[in-house]
C-alpha positions as CSV (number, residue, x, y, z in Angstrom):
1,M,8.2,7.8,133.8
2,S,5.3,9.3,135.9
3,I,3.7,7.6,138.9
4,L,0.7,7.1,136.8
5,D,2.8,5.2,134.1
6,N,4.4,3.3,136.7
7,T,1.1,2.2,138.2
8,I,-0.1,1.0,134.9
9,L,2.9,-1.1,134.4
10,F,2.7,-2.5,138.0
11,V,-0.9,-3.3,137.6
12,K,-0.5,-5.0,134.3
13,E,2.4,-7.1,135.7
14,N,0.3,-8.1,138.7
15,L,-2.7,-8.9,136.9
16,Q,-1.2,-10.8,133.8
17,N,-2.7,-14.3,134.9
18,A,-5.8,-13.0,136.5
19,E,-9.3,-14.5,135.8
20,A,-10.8,-12.6,132.7
21,G,-13.3,-10.7,134.9
22,H,-10.7,-9.2,137.2
23,D,-7.8,-8.8,134.9
24,W,-6.0,-5.6,133.4
25,F,-8.8,-4.9,130.8
26,H,-11.4,-4.9,133.8
27,V,-9.1,-2.3,135.5
28,E,-8.7,-0.3,132.3
29,R,-12.5,-0.2,131.7
30,V,-12.9,0.9,135.4
31,Y,-10.3,3.7,134.9
32,K,-12.1,5.0,131.7
33,N,-15.4,5.0,133.5
34,A,-14.0,6.8,136.4
35,L,-12.6,9.5,134.1
36,L,-15.8,9.9,132.5
37,I,-17.7,10.2,135.8
38,A,-14.8,12.5,137.3
39,N,-15.6,15.1,134.4
40,A,-18.9,16.1,136.2
41,E,-17.6,15.9,139.7
42,D,-15.4,18.0,142.1
43,C,-12.6,15.8,142.9
44,N,-8.8,15.1,143.0
45,L,-8.3,13.4,139.6
46,E,-4.9,12.0,140.7
47,I,-6.5,10.0,143.5
48,V,-9.4,8.9,141.2
49,K,-6.8,7.6,138.6
50,L,-4.7,5.9,141.1
51,G,-7.7,4.4,143.0
52,A,-9.2,3.1,139.8
53,L,-5.9,1.5,138.7
54,L,-5.2,-0.2,142.2
55,H,-8.7,-1.0,143.3
56,D,-8.4,-4.6,142.2
57,I,-4.7,-5.2,142.7
58,A,-5.4,-8.2,144.8
59,D,-9.1,-9.0,145.0
60,S,-9.7,-10.9,148.2
61,K,-11.9,-13.5,146.3
62,F,-8.5,-14.8,144.8
63,H,-6.5,-14.7,147.9
64,N,-8.6,-16.9,150.2
65,G,-10.9,-13.9,151.5
66,D,-7.9,-12.0,152.7
67,E,-8.9,-8.4,152.3
68,T,-5.6,-7.0,153.6
69,I,-3.4,-7.9,150.8
70,G,-4.8,-5.5,148.2
71,P,-4.4,-2.4,150.5
72,K,-0.9,-3.6,151.5
73,L,0.3,-4.1,147.9
74,A,-1.1,-0.7,147.1
75,R,0.6,1.0,150.0
76,E,4.0,-0.5,149.5
77,F,3.9,0.3,145.6
78,L,2.8,3.9,146.3
79,E,5.5,4.3,149.0
80,S,8.1,3.1,146.5
81,Q,6.9,5.9,144.1
82,K,7.3,8.5,146.8
83,A,3.7,9.3,146.8
84,S,2.5,11.7,149.8
85,E,1.0,9.9,152.9
86,E,-2.1,11.8,152.2
87,V,-2.5,10.3,148.7
88,I,-1.5,6.9,149.9
89,S,-4.1,6.8,152.8
90,H,-6.9,8.1,150.4
91,V,-6.1,5.4,147.9
92,V,-5.9,2.6,150.5
93,N,-9.3,3.8,151.9
94,I,-10.9,3.6,148.6
95,I,-9.5,0.1,148.0
96,E,-10.8,-1.1,151.5
97,N,-14.2,0.4,151.0
98,I,-15.1,-0.2,147.4
99,S,-16.4,-3.6,147.5
100,F,-20.1,-4.8,147.4
101,K,-19.7,-7.4,150.0
102,G,-23.3,-8.5,149.9
103,G,-24.9,-5.1,150.0
104,N,-24.9,-4.9,153.8
105,F,-21.5,-3.4,154.3
106,E,-21.3,0.2,155.7
107,K,-18.3,2.2,154.3
108,K,-16.1,3.3,157.0
109,F,-14.7,6.2,154.9
110,T,-16.4,8.6,152.6
111,S,-15.0,10.8,149.8
112,N,-16.0,12.1,146.4
113,E,-13.0,10.1,145.1
114,L,-14.3,6.9,146.5
115,D,-17.8,7.4,145.2
116,I,-16.6,8.0,141.7
117,V,-14.3,4.8,141.6
118,Q,-16.9,2.7,143.3
119,D,-19.5,3.8,140.5
120,A,-16.9,3.2,137.9
121,D,-16.4,-0.4,139.2
122,R,-19.9,-1.1,139.6
123,L,-20.8,0.0,136.1
124,D,-18.4,-2.7,134.9
125,A,-20.6,-5.3,136.7
126,L,-23.6,-4.2,134.7
127,G,-24.8,-4.5,131.1
128,A,-23.2,-6.8,128.4
129,I,-19.8,-6.6,130.1
130,G,-21.4,-7.4,133.6
131,I,-23.3,-10.3,132.0
132,A,-20.1,-11.6,130.3
133,R,-18.0,-11.2,133.6
134,T,-20.7,-12.9,135.7
135,F,-20.8,-16.2,133.6
136,N,-17.0,-16.2,133.0
137,Y,-16.6,-16.1,136.9
138,G,-19.1,-18.6,137.2
139,G,-17.2,-21.0,134.7
140,F,-14.2,-20.2,136.5
141,K,-15.8,-21.7,139.7
142,N,-17.5,-24.5,137.9
143,R,-21.0,-23.2,139.1
144,P,-24.3,-24.3,137.3
145,L,-25.7,-21.7,135.2
146,Y,-29.1,-21.8,136.9
147,L,-30.9,-24.3,139.3
148,P,-34.7,-23.3,139.4
149,N,-35.0,-25.0,142.9
150,I,-32.2,-22.7,144.5
151,A,-33.7,-19.2,145.0
152,P,-31.5,-16.1,145.3
153,N,-30.6,-15.2,149.1
154,L,-31.2,-11.3,149.2
155,H,-30.2,-11.2,153.0
156,M,-26.9,-12.7,153.0
157,T,-24.2,-11.5,155.6
158,K,-20.8,-10.4,154.2
159,E,-19.3,-13.8,155.1
160,E,-22.3,-15.6,153.6
161,Y,-21.9,-13.6,150.4
162,K,-18.0,-13.9,150.2
163,N,-18.7,-17.9,150.6
164,S,-21.6,-18.2,148.4
165,E,-21.5,-21.3,145.8
166,A,-25.0,-20.5,144.3
167,P,-25.7,-20.8,140.7
168,T,-24.5,-18.0,138.5
169,L,-27.8,-16.6,137.7
170,N,-28.7,-16.1,141.3
171,H,-25.8,-13.4,141.3
172,F,-27.9,-11.1,139.1
173,Y,-30.5,-10.9,142.0
174,E,-28.1,-11.1,144.8
175,K,-25.7,-8.1,143.4
176,L,-26.1,-6.9,139.8
177,L,-29.7,-5.9,139.9
178,L,-29.2,-4.1,143.1
179,L,-26.4,-1.9,141.9
180,K,-28.6,0.8,140.0
181,D,-30.0,2.0,143.3
182,K,-26.5,2.2,145.1
183,M,-24.8,4.3,142.7
184,N,-23.4,7.5,144.0
185,T,-23.1,10.1,141.1
186,E,-25.6,11.4,138.7
187,T,-23.4,10.2,135.7
188,G,-23.1,6.8,137.3
189,K,-26.9,6.6,138.0
190,K,-27.6,7.4,134.3
191,I,-25.5,4.8,132.9
192,A,-26.4,2.2,135.3
193,L,-30.1,2.6,134.5
194,E,-29.4,2.0,130.8
195,R,-27.2,-1.2,131.6
196,H,-29.8,-2.4,134.1
197,K,-32.5,-2.5,131.4
198,F,-30.2,-4.5,129.3
199,M,-29.7,-7.0,131.9
200,E,-33.5,-7.2,132.5
201,N,-33.9,-8.0,128.8
202,F,-31.2,-10.7,128.9
203,L,-32.9,-12.4,131.8
204,S,-36.3,-12.6,130.2
205,Q,-34.7,-14.1,127.0
206,F,-32.8,-16.5,129.2
207,Y,-35.9,-17.8,131.1
208,A,-37.7,-18.0,127.7
209,E,-35.0,-20.0,126.1
210,W,-34.7,-22.2,129.3
211,E,-38.4,-23.3,129.0
212,G,-38.1,-24.1,125.5
213,G,-39.3,-20.8,124.3
214,K,-38.2,-18.7,121.2
C-alpha cells in the first residue's frame, strides 16, 4: 500500500475512540477541504495530504495540554514509512503551527502547505458543522450552553485559552467568529464568509429563543 493509504489506516486506528468533534470524520472533512483549497494554490500536494491527515493525531486538549505528543507520533509514523526528512519536517511543522491557541499565537513556520491545511481545519470549525462540533465538545466537557452573566474573554493568553471552562456559547466569540478574518487563502476566505454568516444567523435565533421569542 502507499504511504497515503497507510496514513489513513494509522489515523483511523488512533482516533477510533476520539471525541466526535476530533475524530476520523473531522480529519476526513479537513482532508477534503484541503484538497479543494489546494486546487487553486501552488503547493506540494503530498505534504498537504499528509499534513491534513495527521494534523490532529493527538490533539493536546485530550492529552493534558501536551503539545509534543502529536508531532512525535507523526514523526515516528512517517519515519516508519521511510518518508524523507524534508517531508517529515514539513508535516511536523504544520502540526506544531496549525492551532488557533487563543488567536494570539505567532506561527514559527510558514509555507503554502501550512496555509492550506490551516484553512481547511478552520473551515471545519465554521458553519453547521462548526456549530455541531462546538456543542458536542461543550457537552463532552459538561459545560453550560450559555450563562448571560459570563462575558466572552477576547484577550486571553494562550494558557488562558487552553484552560478556559467558559460556557459553550462564549466560544463563538472567543474563536469561531474570528476565523473568517484569519484565513490564508482566497478559497478559504470565500467559504469562511458563507459559513460565518450561517453562524451569525444561528446566534440571532439562539438569543431569540433564549428570551422566549419565536
